[in-house]
VEXFI-29857 format. One record per atom (N, C-alpha, C): residue in three letters; x, y, z. Coordinates in steps of 0.05 Angstrom, whole numbers, padded with zeros to 5 digits, always signed. Layout:
VEXFI-29857
ALAXYZ/...
end
This chain:
VEXFI-29857
MET-00319+00347-01575/MET-00291+00347-01582/MET-00281+00318-01586/GLU-00267+00314-01607/GLU-00257+00287-01611/GLU-00233+00281-01593/LEU-00228+00256-01588/LEU-00207+00247-01569/LEU-00180+00257-01578/LEU-00174+00256-01603/LEU-00148+00266-01613/LEU-00145+00295-01608/ASP-00166+00311-01612/ASP-00165+00340-01606/ASP-00162+00344-01576/TYR-00176+00329-01559/TYR-00174+00331-01530/TYR-00145+00326-01521/GLN-00133+00305-01532/GLN-00106+00298-01525/GLN-00086+00321-01533/LYS-00091+00333-01556/LYS-00073+00355-01564/LYS-00077+00380-01547/VAL-00102+00387-01542/VAL-00108+00411-01526/VAL-00098+00409-01498/THR-00102+00386-01486/THR-00094+00382-01458/THR-00064+00376-01455/LYS-00052+00370-01478/LYS-00023+00363-01478/LYS-00017+00338-01461/LEU-00037+00321-01458/LEU-00033+00296-01443/LEU-00022+00275-01462/THR-00004+00259-01453/THR+00006+00237-01469/THR-00014+00215-01469/TRP-00012+00196-01488/TRP-00030+00173-01488/TRP-00026+00157-01463/ARG-00002+00155-01453/ARG+00004+00140-01429/ARG-00009+00153-01404/ALA-00010+00180-01403/ALA-00023+00194-01381/ALA-00053+00188-01382/LEU-00064+00189-01407/LEU-00093+00183-01410/LEU-00099+00154-01403/GLU-00080+00137-01409/GLU-00083+00108-01402/GLU-00087+00105-01372/LYS-00070+00119-01357/LYS-00072+00117-01328/LYS-00099+00129-01317/GLN-00108+00150-01330/GLN-00133+00163-01321/GLN-00158+00146-01329/ILE-00157+00135-01353/ILE-00181+00121-01363/ILE-00181+00091-01358/GLY-00157+00079-01357/GLY-00155+00051-01352/GLY-00157+00034-01377/VAL-00150+00047-01400/VAL-00149+00033-01426/VAL-00121+00036-01437/LYS-00110+00015-01448/LYS-00082+00016-01459/LYS-00079+00040-01478/HIS-00055+00052-01476/HIS-00050+00076-01492/HIS-00052+00070-01522/SER-00043+00046-01530/SER-00045+00039-01559/SER-00074+00037-01568/ASN-00091+00027-01550/ASN-00120+00026-01557/ASN-00132+00053-01558/LEU-00124+00071-01540/LEU-00135+00098-01540/LEU-00127+00112-01566/ASN-00102+00109-01574/ASN-00093+00121-01599/ASN-00109+00110-01623/ALA-00113+00084-01623/ALA-00128+00072-01645/ALA-00157+00081-01645/ILE-00169+00084-01622/ILE-00196+00095-01620/ILE-00197+00123-01629/ALA-00178+00139-01621/ALA-00177+00168-01628/ALA-00175+00171-01659/HIS-00160+00153-01672/HIS-00156+00155-01701/HIS-00178+00139-01716/GLY-00196+00127-01701/GLY-00218+00113-01714/GLY-00211+00085-01724/ARG-00188+00075-01717/ARG-00179+00049-01727/ARG-00191+00026-01710/ARG-00202+00033-01688/ARG-00213+00012-01670/ARG-00240+00021-01659/ASP-00259+00002-01657/ASP-00285+00007-01645/ASP-00281+00013-01615/CYS-00300+00027-01604/CYS-00299+00033-01576/CYS-00323+00021-01562/SER-00318+00005-01542/SER-00341-00007-01527/SER-00356+00015-01512/GLN-00381+00009-01504/GLN-00396+00028-01488/GLN-00382+00034-01462/LYS-00371+00013-01450/LYS-00357+00017-01424/LYS-00333+00036-01427/THR-00318+00033-01448/THR-00295+00050-01453/THR-00304+00078-01460/ALA-00325+00081-01476/ALA-00336+00107-01483/ALA-00345+00122-01458/ARG-00359+00108-01440/ARG-00368+00120-01415/ARG-00344+00129-01398/ALA-00323+00112-01397/ALA-00299+00119-01382/ALA-00286+00144-01393/ILE-00284+00145-01420/ILE-00271+00169-01433/ILE-00288+00194-01428/GLU-00314+00191-01430/GLU-00332+00214-01426/GLU-00330+00224-01397/ASP-00329+00205-01378/ASP-00327+00212-01350/ASP-00300+00226-01344/LYS-00278+00214-01353/LYS-00252+00224-01347/LYS-00245+00251-01361/THR-00260+00256-01383/THR-00256+00282-01397/THR-00277+00302-01389/SER-00292+00296-01369/SER-00314+00313-01359/SER-00333+00321-01381/GLY-00338+00301-01398/GLY-00358+00305-01420/GLY-00347+00320-01444/ALA-00321+00327-01444/ALA-00310+00340-01467/ALA-00309+00322-01492/VAL-00305+00296-01487/VAL-00306+00276-01509/VAL-00329+00257-01503/THR-00348+00256-01522/THR-00372+00240-01519/THR-00370+00215-01536/ALA-00388+00196-01531/ALA-00390+00172-01548/ALA-00395+00180-01577/ASN-00411+00200-01581/ASN-00416+00210-01609/ASN-00391+00219-01622/ASP-00374+00233-01607/ASP-00348+00242-01618/ASP-00330+00219-01626/LEU-00330+00198-01609/LEU-00315+00174-01615/LEU-00325+00160-01640/ASN-00352+00160-01643/ASN-00364+00148-01667/ASN-00358+00163-01692/LYS-00355+00190-01690/LYS-00348+00206-01714/LYS-00321+00198-01724/ALA-00302+00195-01707/ALA-00275+00188-01715/ALA-00276+00160-01729/ARG-00291+00142-01718/ARG-00293+00115-01730/ARG-00306+00116-01757/ARG-00328+00131-01759/ARG-00342+00133-01785/ARG-00324+00145-01807/ARG-00310+00166-01799/ARG-00292+00179-01818/ARG-00270+00159-01828/PHE-00259+00144-01809/PHE-00238+00124-01817/PHE-00250+00104-01836/LEU-00274+00093-01829/LEU-00286+00073-01846/LEU-00293+00083-01874/GLU-00302+00108-01875/GLU-00308+00120-01901/GLU-00283+00123-01918/GLU-00261+00131-01906/GLU-00236+00134-01920/GLU-00226+00106-01930/GLU-00229+00086-01913/GLU-00221+00059-01921/GLU-00238+00049-01944/ALA-00264+00055-01944/ALA-00281+00047-01966/ALA-00273+00061-01992/LYS-00266+00086-01991/LYS-00257+00101-02014/LYS-00231+00089-02025/ARG-00212+00083-02007/ARG-00187+00070-02016/ARG-00191+00043-02029/TYR-00210+00028-02017/TYR-00216+00002-02028/TYR-00228+00004-02056/ALA-00247+00022-02059/ALA-00260+00027-02085/ALA-00240+00036-02105/ALA-00222+00053-02098/ALA-00201+00062-02117/ALA-00183+00040-02125/SER-00176+00022-02106/SER-00158+00000-02113/SER-00172-00020-02131/GLN-00198-00023-02127/GLN-00213-00042-02144/GLN-00216-00031-02172/SER-00220-00005-02175/SER-00222+00007-02202/SER-00195+00006-02216/GLU-00173+00009-02201/GLU-00147+00007-02213/GLU-00141-00022-02222/ALA-00150-00041-02207/ALA-00146-00069-02213/ALA-00161-00077-02239/ARG-00184-00065-02243/ARG-00200-00072-02267/ARG-00188-00059-02292/ALA-00174-00037-02289/ALA-00164-00022-02312/ALA-00141-00036-02326/
end
């Protein structure tokens, strides 16, 4: 389960997760949306505090999806600039 889904299912706020995991709520939000890389230490903390519901692989999926979307937006802007 991805972190964003976990947060929605458990109805925990980012600030509540911040207290449980020990990572700033703004960073957790950015990690959940794939806008920020997640260190191994943070990934382990998230996996531990979610009892394995959110894994490092889940965190990587969100990041990959974000980067793929960014690459598509960049490619589209470059083709528009050439036109």
